[in-house]
Structure formats: structure tokens, C-alpha cells
Residue, then its C-alpha position, 0 to 999 in steps of 0.5 A: m660363710s661360717k662366720q655368718h652364722v657365728v656373728e648373727t645374734l638371737n632375738k629376744s623370744e630366741k634367747q628365752e627359748f635357748r635358755k628353757c632348752e638349755a635348762v632341760i639338757r642341764r637337768g641331767v636328761k630328766t627324760f630322754v624325751e625332753v632332751g631330745t625335744a630341747l636339742k631338736r628345737i635348738q638345732e631346727g631354730q639354729l639357736y646355737r648360733e651366737s656361740h657356735t657354727t654348727f649344732d654338732e660342734y655346739c653338742k660337742d663343746r657344751w654338752e660333750m655329746s656326739r653328733a650320733h647321740a644328739y640325733r638319736l636323742i632327737e629320733s627317740a623323742k619323734v618316736v614317743e610323739d608318734v607312739a603316744p596316740t596308742g595310749s603308752a609309749p616308750k619309757n626309755e631310749s633303749q625301748a624307743r631306739p629300735l622303733s626309729r627304724l620304722r619311718s612311718a608313725q603307723a608302722r611305729q604304733e603297730a610294732w609298739k603295740e605288739a611288743e606290748g602284747s608279747s610282753g603280757s603284764g611285764e616290763v616292755t623290753a627292748k628285746a621285745v621291741e627289736a622283734a616286733v620291729a623286725r616282724v613289721k619290717k617283714a610284713e612291709s617287704g615284697e618279694g622282688v620289690e624295693p622295700d617301701d621303708g622310707v629309705d632314699p635309695m641314693k642316700l645313707t640313713i642318719c643315725s638310729d644305730p642301736d649300739g651308738i657306734a656309728c652315725w650312718l646306716w647303709h642297707p643295700v641288702t634286706l630280708v625279703n621273706n626271710f631271704p637276703t635280697l640285693h637292691e641295686k638302686r641303693l649301691g650308689a648311695p655311699q658315693y651320693t652322700s658325704p660326711p659332715k664337713n670339718s668334723q673331727d669326730p670319726e663316728d661322724s664318717t662311719v657307716v654300719i652295713c646292713p645292721e638288722f641281720d648278718l650279711f655274711q650269713s649262708k643264705t646271702p648269695d655271693s653276688a649280692l655280697e661282692a656287689v655291697l663290698e665293691a660299692a664300699e670300696k669305691s668309697p673310701h671317704w666313709t669308714f664302713l663297719l661289718f658284723s657277722k657271727n660267720y667268721e670264715r666267710l667274713f675274713s675271707y675277703a682281702l678288704p681295704e682299710h676303710i672296711w673294717a670286719g667285725a666278729r660278733i662275739s658272745s661266748s668264749v666258744e665263739l671267741v676261739q672260733a673267731e680268733k681261728a678265723a681271723l688268723r687264717g683269713k685275708t682281712s687285715t682290720k679286724f676288730l671284736y664286737f661283744s654283744p651280747l657278752t654272755d660269759a667270762v672270756t680270755l682274749s689270746v696274746p698276741l690277740p689277732f684284732q686291732w680293737i674291741i667294742i663291748g655293746g649292751s644287750d637285754p638284759q645288760p651284761e654282767w659287770e665282772h664280765v664287761w670289767g674282765v674284757t676291759a681289764q685284758a684289753v688295757d694290759i695287752n694295749v688293745p684300744i676298747l670302746w663301750a657302746e651307748s647301748l652298754e649300761v654298765r660303762p668302766s669308764e665310770r671307774p676312776d682308776f681306769e685309764l685307756p690305752e694310747e690308740k694304735s695309729g690306723t685304728 
């Protein structure tokens, strides 16, 4: 079946369209809207088919772009298209990305106008958009009913991960009237959704659970939390990511290897608390998630975590803090990932070398 896609030639108009789209991308992302629109045209028309079997392979081979990032750009371009009738629109991807979590154009417009209003005459920040999106989603929810957010209860949601570290999202619990509420119909989504076939990118089979709030907060009933973890355990073909600041509760569960527990860290004080909880806990696969990183931190040696993520924030963390964590991770041979939301990227330093990844991470 894949060979049929490879040998199918483009007609004259398709070739012209393909060249135009690639020219837009080649110019170095003039705007995220133009690039997202170009990628969408290539994807929908299968304009890559003469040289590549799938769109994912094309993005990775031609542009060194992950599947998840390509879909984020496509979705962000659609967000701008939806919001434009209001008379203004996001100017960068960090502003557009939170709006992609709202499924309808009306909801996106409402959140964008609210974010503009809260920013006054200043620049609309990603943080203001995040807050507006949260309020719109909360207003749309109803007590005791399935949220009308456009999410198919039997499927995982592709993309729109704010930090760009996963390709899929899962929303089995949402905030209803500010209280974590389990939606049982959504528990089967991981079993009824399959990762892309033949993909070599780990991100393509990675799922963030409840990205919009802390699932392990004290308000979440034990029954809801255990139902989510049990459903995740039944789907070992996925890698699930959990993030929390409630470190004691997070690490108290003996999770299987395909469910990774991430301690969300901002400061030195929180790092100490997370390290103590990790050493006492039952969870084996643990990582640190710095977002936002607000000060200089010192990692323990040995570190009770398998790897580290540094995420972006609004405002972005200082370079010294990012490089401080990065240098320490390299020294103790702990793999580190810089999220796509991080604008200050150590990987751009010519003298930087990644440590070899540990097996099983």
C-alpha cells in the first residue's frame, strides 16, 4: 500500500502548488500562519507523495520537523483564521497555541477578545490567553454532564500540547465548576486510538494526561484518579505523561514503566520537596519538569529522576537558569529535553553536546 503512494505522480497544478508551499517553508518561517497553511495544503493534497510515503516522513526528512510540531503549526494557522473576523489575531504561535484547545471558532474568538481586554493597551501575552481559554472552557462546562468541548470521548486528542513534548492529549477528568470531575466515557480513548504505524519518533506515541490542570491536586477524588491510572495501565502501546506539584501523591503510586510521573518544578524549594518525595515514593519512572523555571537550582547527585524537561513560560526563563540546569544535567549524564515553547535553547550553542540516553528512558 505504501508503494502506491510513493509512485503516484503529481499533475502540473499540484507540482506548482507543492513548489509554492515549499518556498514558503524554506524562507525560514516568515510567519507561523503562512507555514502552517503551506503544511496543511501539502498534507491535504498529499503533495509529498512522489518522494515520501507519509506526511510525517516528509516533515521529518525534508524539514527536520516532528509530526507534533507540524500539526501544531497547522492548528495555529487555523486558530488565526477563526479569530481574524474579530479584527485582530495572534501574532505568534505562543499566543495561538492555547486557543487551539477550544474547538469552535466562536469560543476561540471569545477567548481572544477577553485576552485582549485584560491586556489593556499592552501586548497580549500567552499567559493572558491561557487564562482566557481556561475561563471560557469553565463557562462552557455544566455540572454533572459531559463537557461540550468537541472532544470525541472514544479518541485521544491530537496535538495542541502547550510545551510541544507530546503528540496526544487525553482529558478523562475536567474541571466542572472548579472541581475535578471524571468522565467515564473517555476512559476507553487510549484503547480505541492507535499510535501512527511505523513511526520512529517517540513523541508520536506520547500522551499528556489532563494537561490543563493538576490531576493529583487534593480536590481530585481517589476514585477518579485510580480510574484514570487503571485505564492507562491497560494501554501499554502508549507512553503517558503525568505532571504535578503534589509530589507526595504523585509518587505514592507504583506505576508501570509506560506511565511517567513528572514533578513540575519552578524553584529551588520545590526541587528539594520533589526530590524527597521521589526518594520515598513507589514510582519508578520519574522526571523533572521545570516550567516555569524562576531561579537557579542545584540538582542532587545522584539525581532520583531519569530525565529532565525545561519548558518555556510567560515570561521566558533567564538564560543563566536554563544553562545552569543544562550544564548540571550533562555533568551527571542525565538526558535533558528543551520543550518547543522554550525560546532560549541551549542546543544552539556550538560547544554543547547531549549525553547518551539511558536505556529505558
